[in-house]
A tleap script that builds the chain and sets N, CA, C and O, in Angstrom:
source leaprc.protein.ff14SB
mol = sequence {
  NMET LYS LYS HIE LYS VAL ASN TYR ARG LEU
  LYS ARG TYR ASN LEU VAL PRO HIE HIE LYS
  ILE LYS ALA LYS ARG GLU VAL SER PHE GLU
  ILE GLN LEU MET ALA GLN LEU LEU MET ASP
  GLN LEU VAL SER GLU ARG ASN LYS MET GLU
  PHE ASP ARG LYS ILE ASN GLU ALA ILE GLU
  SER LYS ASP LYS GLU LEU PHE MET GLN LEU
  SER ASN HIE TYR GLN HIE TYR LEU PHE GLU
  CTYR
}
set mol.1.N position { 24.614 -12.637 4.504 }
set mol.1.CA position { 23.199 -12.357 4.272 }
set mol.1.C position { 22.445 -12.737 5.886 }
set mol.1.O position { 22.630 -13.764 6.540 }
set mol.2.N position { 21.804 -11.876 6.151 }
set mol.2.CA position { 21.099 -11.762 7.477 }
set mol.2.C position { 20.045 -13.094 7.387 }
set mol.2.O position { 19.318 -13.333 6.423 }
set mol.3.N position { 20.140 -13.868 8.582 }
set mol.3.CA position { 19.268 -14.840 8.946 }
set mol.3.C position { 17.936 -14.452 9.163 }
set mol.3.O position { 17.927 -13.320 9.645 }
set mol.4.N position { 16.762 -14.929 9.007 }
set mol.4.CA position { 15.367 -14.378 9.338 }
set mol.4.C position { 14.964 -15.286 10.349 }
set mol.4.O position { 15.153 -16.483 10.133 }
set mol.5.N position { 14.421 -14.914 11.460 }
set mol.5.CA position { 13.851 -15.934 12.371 }
set mol.5.C position { 12.497 -16.112 12.098 }
set mol.5.O position { 11.844 -15.227 11.546 }
set mol.6.N position { 11.974 -17.273 12.466 }
set mol.6.CA position { 10.913 -17.787 12.343 }
set mol.6.C position { 10.193 -18.144 13.669 }
set mol.6.O position { 10.781 -18.732 14.576 }
set mol.7.N position { 8.844 -17.751 13.745 }
set mol.7.CA position { 8.073 -17.587 15.110 }
set mol.7.C position { 7.154 -18.703 14.748 }
set mol.7.O position { 6.787 -18.720 13.573 }
set mol.8.N position { 6.640 -19.801 15.679 }
set mol.8.CA position { 5.562 -20.327 15.525 }
set mol.8.C position { 4.571 -20.086 16.662 }
set mol.8.O position { 5.000 -19.818 17.784 }
set mol.9.N position { 3.380 -20.162 16.437 }
set mol.9.CA position { 2.702 -20.085 17.576 }
set mol.9.C position { 1.507 -21.252 17.650 }
set mol.9.O position { 0.611 -21.325 16.809 }
set mol.10.N position { 1.625 -22.053 18.665 }
set mol.10.CA position { 0.911 -23.304 18.909 }
set mol.10.C position { -0.149 -23.026 19.687 }
set mol.10.O position { -0.018 -22.450 20.767 }
set mol.11.N position { -1.461 -23.466 19.143 }
set mol.11.CA position { -2.929 -23.292 19.544 }
set mol.11.C position { -3.755 -24.830 19.534 }
set mol.11.O position { -3.980 -25.507 18.531 }
set mol.12.N position { -4.130 -25.160 20.968 }
set mol.12.CA position { -4.697 -26.416 21.064 }
set mol.12.C position { -6.366 -25.668 21.318 }
set mol.12.O position { -6.773 -24.896 22.187 }
set mol.13.N position { -6.977 -26.240 20.251 }
set mol.13.CA position { -8.465 -25.503 20.339 }
set mol.13.C position { -9.294 -26.595 21.172 }
set mol.13.O position { -10.365 -26.230 21.659 }
set mol.14.N position { -8.891 -27.817 21.349 }
set mol.14.CA position { -10.008 -28.900 22.137 }
set mol.14.C position { -8.977 -29.465 23.037 }
set mol.14.O position { -7.809 -29.546 22.655 }
set mol.15.N position { -9.342 -29.856 24.199 }
set mol.15.CA position { -8.627 -30.811 25.031 }
set mol.15.C position { -8.826 -32.214 24.776 }
set mol.15.O position { -8.683 -33.040 25.678 }
set mol.16.N position { -9.157 -32.545 23.564 }
set mol.16.CA position { -9.352 -34.190 23.202 }
set mol.16.C position { -8.136 -34.707 22.941 }
set mol.16.O position { -7.325 -34.143 22.206 }
set mol.17.N position { -7.887 -36.033 23.640 }
set mol.17.CA position { -6.712 -36.572 23.477 }
set mol.17.C position { -6.337 -37.009 21.840 }
set mol.17.O position { -7.211 -37.259 21.010 }
set mol.18.N position { -5.237 -37.036 21.631 }
set mol.18.CA position { -4.851 -37.361 20.094 }
set mol.18.C position { -5.168 -36.316 19.103 }
set mol.18.O position { -5.208 -36.545 17.894 }
set mol.19.N position { -5.436 -34.942 19.743 }
set mol.19.CA position { -5.877 -33.898 18.939 }
set mol.19.C position { -4.754 -33.274 18.104 }
set mol.19.O position { -3.739 -33.177 18.795 }
set mol.20.N position { -4.611 -32.889 17.052 }
set mol.20.CA position { -3.484 -32.240 16.551 }
set mol.20.C position { -3.285 -30.971 17.003 }
set mol.20.O position { -4.216 -30.211 17.271 }
set mol.21.N position { -1.944 -30.645 17.122 }
set mol.21.CA position { -1.679 -29.085 17.155 }
set mol.21.C position { -1.364 -28.484 15.928 }
set mol.21.O position { -0.607 -29.006 15.109 }
set mol.22.N position { -1.942 -27.360 15.769 }
set mol.22.CA position { -1.607 -26.660 14.451 }
set mol.22.C position { -0.588 -25.604 14.873 }
set mol.22.O position { -0.776 -24.921 15.880 }
set mol.23.N position { 0.598 -25.458 14.026 }
set mol.23.CA position { 1.296 -24.443 14.027 }
set mol.23.C position { 1.197 -23.345 13.097 }
set mol.23.O position { 0.980 -23.835 11.989 }
set mol.24.N position { 1.253 -22.144 13.036 }
set mol.24.CA position { 0.925 -20.975 12.331 }
set mol.24.C position { 2.247 -20.078 12.075 }
set mol.24.O position { 2.788 -19.502 13.019 }
set mol.25.N position { 2.690 -19.995 10.887 }
set mol.25.CA position { 4.239 -19.326 10.714 }
set mol.25.C position { 3.626 -17.555 10.644 }
set mol.25.O position { 2.769 -17.103 9.884 }
set mol.26.N position { 4.259 -16.975 11.502 }
set mol.26.CA position { 4.096 -15.388 11.284 }
set mol.26.C position { 4.864 -14.861 10.383 }
set mol.26.O position { 6.041 -15.216 10.318 }
set mol.27.N position { 4.385 -13.987 9.582 }
set mol.27.CA position { 5.124 -13.079 8.911 }
set mol.27.C position { 6.066 -12.049 9.542 }
set mol.27.O position { 5.523 -11.271 10.326 }
set mol.28.N position { 7.506 -11.892 9.321 }
set mol.28.CA position { 8.145 -10.990 10.070 }
set mol.28.C position { 7.514 -9.353 9.751 }
set mol.28.O position { 6.907 -8.911 8.775 }
set mol.29.N position { 7.913 -8.773 10.907 }
set mol.29.CA position { 7.684 -7.453 10.831 }
set mol.29.C position { 8.304 -6.496 9.719 }
set mol.29.O position { 7.675 -5.513 9.327 }
set mol.30.N position { 9.518 -6.811 9.245 }
set mol.30.CA position { 10.209 -6.100 8.202 }
set mol.30.C position { 9.610 -6.330 6.849 }
set mol.30.O position { 9.557 -5.431 6.010 }
set mol.31.N position { 9.078 -7.757 6.608 }
set mol.31.CA position { 8.371 -7.938 5.387 }
set mol.31.C position { 7.053 -7.227 5.311 }
set mol.31.O position { 6.661 -6.715 4.262 }
set mol.32.N position { 6.338 -7.196 6.487 }
set mol.32.CA position { 4.945 -6.439 6.614 }
set mol.32.C position { 5.181 -4.953 6.123 }
set mol.32.O position { 4.476 -4.311 5.345 }
set mol.33.N position { 6.368 -4.554 6.778 }
set mol.33.CA position { 6.593 -2.769 6.611 }
set mol.33.C position { 6.823 -2.820 5.147 }
set mol.33.O position { 6.203 -2.002 4.468 }
set mol.34.N position { 7.583 -3.618 4.582 }
set mol.34.CA position { 8.301 -3.281 3.247 }
set mol.34.C position { 7.179 -3.498 2.254 }
set mol.34.O position { 7.165 -2.705 1.313 }
set mol.35.N position { 5.992 -4.667 2.299 }
set mol.35.CA position { 4.942 -4.619 1.366 }
set mol.35.C position { 4.064 -3.343 1.658 }
set mol.35.O position { 3.510 -2.856 0.673 }
set mol.36.N position { 3.882 -2.793 2.759 }
set mol.36.CA position { 3.051 -1.593 2.981 }
set mol.36.C position { 3.445 -0.599 2.566 }
set mol.36.O position { 2.659 0.114 1.942 }
set mol.37.N position { 4.824 -0.179 2.762 }
set mol.37.CA position { 5.569 0.860 1.915 }
set mol.37.C position { 5.414 0.764 0.461 }
set mol.37.O position { 5.030 1.814 -0.055 }
set mol.38.N position { 5.621 -0.259 -0.366 }
set mol.38.CA position { 5.547 -0.623 -1.478 }
set mol.38.C position { 4.162 -0.544 -2.026 }
set mol.38.O position { 3.910 -0.092 -3.143 }
set mol.39.N position { 3.388 -0.948 -1.291 }
set mol.39.CA position { 1.646 -0.565 -1.692 }
set mol.39.C position { 1.344 0.765 -1.586 }
set mol.39.O position { 0.392 1.194 -2.238 }
set mol.40.N position { 2.130 1.673 -0.715 }
set mol.40.CA position { 1.638 2.906 -0.541 }
set mol.40.C position { 2.289 3.631 -1.887 }
set mol.40.O position { 1.561 4.351 -2.570 }
set mol.41.N position { 3.479 3.451 -2.196 }
set mol.41.CA position { 4.080 4.090 -3.327 }
set mol.41.C position { 3.477 3.807 -4.544 }
set mol.41.O position { 3.230 4.741 -5.308 }
set mol.42.N position { 3.150 2.454 -4.901 }
set mol.42.CA position { 2.491 2.168 -5.926 }
set mol.42.C position { 0.977 3.044 -6.119 }
set mol.42.O position { 0.622 3.687 -7.107 }
set mol.43.N position { 0.371 2.868 -5.061 }
set mol.43.CA position { -0.880 3.666 -5.178 }
set mol.43.C position { -0.819 5.303 -5.200 }
set mol.43.O position { -1.727 6.017 -5.625 }
set mol.44.N position { 0.316 5.720 -4.706 }
set mol.44.CA position { 0.623 7.065 -4.892 }
set mol.44.C position { 1.122 7.704 -6.204 }
set mol.44.O position { 0.897 8.867 -6.538 }
set mol.45.N position { 1.890 6.712 -6.965 }
set mol.45.CA position { 2.235 6.934 -8.181 }
set mol.45.C position { 1.325 6.847 -9.157 }
set mol.45.O position { 1.503 7.382 -10.251 }
set mol.46.N position { 0.054 6.029 -8.791 }
set mol.46.CA position { -0.828 5.691 -9.707 }
set mol.46.C position { -2.000 6.958 -9.697 }
set mol.46.O position { -2.643 7.366 -10.664 }
set mol.47.N position { -2.046 7.377 -8.444 }
set mol.47.CA position { -2.866 8.668 -8.356 }
set mol.47.C position { -2.182 9.704 -9.062 }
set mol.47.O position { -2.914 10.497 -9.653 }
set mol.48.N position { -1.146 9.854 -9.127 }
set mol.48.CA position { -0.356 11.033 -9.565 }
set mol.48.C position { -0.569 11.058 -10.987 }
set mol.48.O position { -0.988 12.061 -11.565 }
set mol.49.N position { -0.238 9.770 -11.673 }
set mol.49.CA position { -0.381 9.630 -13.075 }
set mol.49.C position { -1.867 10.042 -13.374 }
set mol.49.O position { -2.034 10.849 -14.288 }
set mol.50.N position { -2.980 9.561 -12.683 }
set mol.50.CA position { -4.249 10.022 -13.163 }
set mol.50.C position { -4.451 11.471 -12.988 }
set mol.50.O position { -5.153 12.019 -13.838 }
set mol.51.N position { -4.000 12.130 -12.115 }
set mol.51.CA position { -4.053 13.652 -11.805 }
set mol.51.C position { -3.453 14.012 -13.049 }
set mol.51.O position { -4.167 14.721 -13.759 }
set mol.52.N position { -1.977 13.617 -13.640 }
set mol.52.CA position { -1.578 14.337 -14.876 }
set mol.52.C position { -2.492 14.206 -15.996 }
set mol.52.O position { -2.813 15.187 -16.666 }
set mol.53.N position { -2.915 13.058 -16.222 }
set mol.53.CA position { -3.986 12.612 -17.282 }
set mol.53.C position { -5.069 13.402 -17.374 }
set mol.53.O position { -5.429 13.845 -18.465 }
set mol.54.N position { -5.765 13.691 -16.144 }
set mol.54.CA position { -7.065 14.877 -16.046 }
set mol.54.C position { -6.605 16.144 -16.219 }
set mol.54.O position { -7.384 16.987 -16.665 }
set mol.55.N position { -5.367 16.467 -15.920 }
set mol.55.CA position { -4.908 18.045 -15.903 }
set mol.55.C position { -4.708 18.190 -17.565 }
set mol.55.O position { -5.068 19.199 -18.172 }
set mol.56.N position { -4.117 17.099 -18.172 }
set mol.56.CA position { -3.921 17.325 -19.595 }
set mol.56.C position { -5.098 17.348 -20.219 }
set mol.56.O position { -5.264 18.268 -21.020 }
set mol.57.N position { -6.193 16.370 -20.023 }
set mol.57.CA position { -7.326 16.590 -20.758 }
set mol.57.C position { -8.017 18.211 -20.538 }
set mol.57.O position { -8.588 18.958 -21.331 }
set mol.58.N position { -7.741 18.321 -19.377 }
set mol.58.CA position { -8.422 19.801 -18.990 }
set mol.58.C position { -7.889 20.809 -19.854 }
set mol.58.O position { -8.573 21.681 -20.390 }
set mol.59.N position { -6.471 20.650 -19.995 }
set mol.59.CA position { -5.756 21.674 -20.953 }
set mol.59.C position { -6.023 21.681 -22.120 }
set mol.59.O position { -6.127 22.785 -22.655 }
set mol.60.N position { -6.216 20.547 -22.875 }
set mol.60.CA position { -6.601 20.102 -24.280 }
set mol.60.C position { -7.957 20.596 -24.494 }
set mol.60.O position { -8.128 21.178 -25.565 }
set mol.61.N position { -9.059 20.485 -23.633 }
set mol.61.CA position { -10.237 20.901 -23.879 }
set mol.61.C position { -10.459 22.500 -23.415 }
set mol.61.O position { -11.555 23.038 -23.576 }
set mol.62.N position { -9.371 23.174 -22.852 }
set mol.62.CA position { -9.405 24.550 -22.634 }
set mol.62.C position { -10.398 24.870 -21.383 }
set mol.62.O position { -10.940 25.973 -21.311 }
set mol.63.N position { -10.611 23.892 -20.428 }
set mol.63.CA position { -11.599 24.032 -19.338 }
set mol.63.C position { -10.838 24.658 -18.421 }
set mol.63.O position { -9.982 23.999 -17.830 }
set mol.64.N position { -11.002 25.965 -18.153 }
set mol.64.CA position { -10.172 27.111 -17.157 }
set mol.64.C position { -10.520 26.393 -15.761 }
set mol.64.O position { -9.598 25.953 -15.075 }
set mol.65.N position { -11.813 26.280 -15.359 }
set mol.65.CA position { -12.382 26.082 -14.023 }
set mol.65.C position { -11.965 24.466 -13.563 }
set mol.65.O position { -11.734 24.226 -12.378 }
set mol.66.N position { -11.902 23.533 -14.468 }
set mol.66.CA position { -11.397 22.332 -14.160 }
set mol.66.C position { -10.155 22.372 -14.058 }
set mol.66.O position { -9.768 21.789 -13.045 }
set mol.67.N position { -9.195 22.897 -14.797 }
set mol.67.CA position { -7.798 22.923 -14.616 }
set mol.67.C position { -7.440 23.559 -13.085 }
set mol.67.O position { -6.805 22.942 -12.229 }
set mol.68.N position { -7.899 24.708 -12.954 }
set mol.68.CA position { -7.711 25.093 -11.491 }
set mol.68.C position { -8.213 24.460 -10.534 }
set mol.68.O position { -7.663 24.695 -9.458 }
set mol.69.N position { -9.113 23.691 -10.506 }
set mol.69.CA position { -9.803 22.860 -9.458 }
set mol.69.C position { -8.513 21.807 -9.370 }
set mol.69.O position { -7.826 21.728 -8.351 }
set mol.70.N position { -8.290 21.071 -10.473 }
set mol.70.CA position { -7.502 20.017 -10.254 }
set mol.70.C position { -5.919 20.462 -9.815 }
set mol.70.O position { -5.249 19.787 -9.033 }
set mol.71.N position { -5.448 21.687 -10.440 }
set mol.71.CA position { -4.000 22.063 -10.107 }
set mol.71.C position { -4.131 22.104 -8.396 }
set mol.71.O position { -3.272 21.537 -7.721 }
set mol.72.N position { -5.235 22.795 -7.780 }
set mol.72.CA position { -5.324 22.799 -6.308 }
set mol.72.C position { -5.273 21.559 -5.665 }
set mol.72.O position { -4.691 21.555 -4.580 }
set mol.73.N position { -5.697 20.607 -6.031 }
set mol.73.CA position { -5.630 19.266 -5.454 }
set mol.73.C position { -4.156 18.609 -5.967 }
set mol.73.O position { -3.646 17.630 -5.424 }
set mol.74.N position { -3.766 19.092 -6.733 }
set mol.74.CA position { -2.356 18.572 -7.215 }
set mol.74.C position { -1.248 19.052 -6.421 }
set mol.74.O position { -0.143 18.510 -6.456 }
set mol.75.N position { -1.543 20.156 -5.636 }
set mol.75.CA position { -0.289 20.488 -4.764 }
set mol.75.C position { 0.072 19.451 -3.601 }
set mol.75.O position { 1.124 19.499 -2.963 }
set mol.76.N position { -0.765 18.669 -3.443 }
set mol.76.CA position { -0.211 17.631 -2.312 }
set mol.76.C position { 0.692 16.631 -3.224 }
set mol.76.O position { 1.535 16.050 -2.541 }
set mol.77.N position { 0.712 16.374 -4.278 }
set mol.77.CA position { 1.649 15.341 -5.046 }
set mol.77.C position { 2.874 16.213 -5.270 }
set mol.77.O position { 3.940 15.648 -5.511 }
set mol.78.N position { 2.811 17.670 -5.205 }
set mol.78.CA position { 4.065 18.400 -5.513 }
set mol.78.C position { 5.135 18.206 -4.253 }
set mol.78.O position { 6.340 18.046 -4.450 }
set mol.79.N position { 4.537 18.242 -2.954 }
set mol.79.CA position { 5.171 18.185 -1.932 }
set mol.79.C position { 5.806 16.692 -1.626 }
set mol.79.O position { 6.645 16.546 -0.737 }
set mol.80.N position { 5.365 15.664 -2.389 }
set mol.80.CA position { 5.770 14.131 -2.009 }
set mol.80.C position { 6.930 14.040 -3.116 }
set mol.80.O position { 7.972 13.409 -2.941 }
set mol.81.N position { 6.685 14.588 -4.007 }
set mol.81.CA position { 7.929 14.348 -5.104 }
set mol.81.C position { 8.830 15.601 -5.233 }
set mol.81.O position { 9.793 15.592 -6.000 }
savepdb mol mol.pdb
quit
């Protein structure tokens, strides 16, 4: 298993004697990227499910104008999946 490097950034806020130095652990780039990609995927799937629900409601209510409008917006999701 690959070992992860830990980076610490030390800051001294005041030049007062016996003042504590605080260390802050930074999150690695890979973890940040993975979290962002996961969130993007979840939001995209949620939006697609919402479009599917609205299109199904338009079909059930036989509202042709709403169906055509939603199907034009739905083209974006067809290219993604």
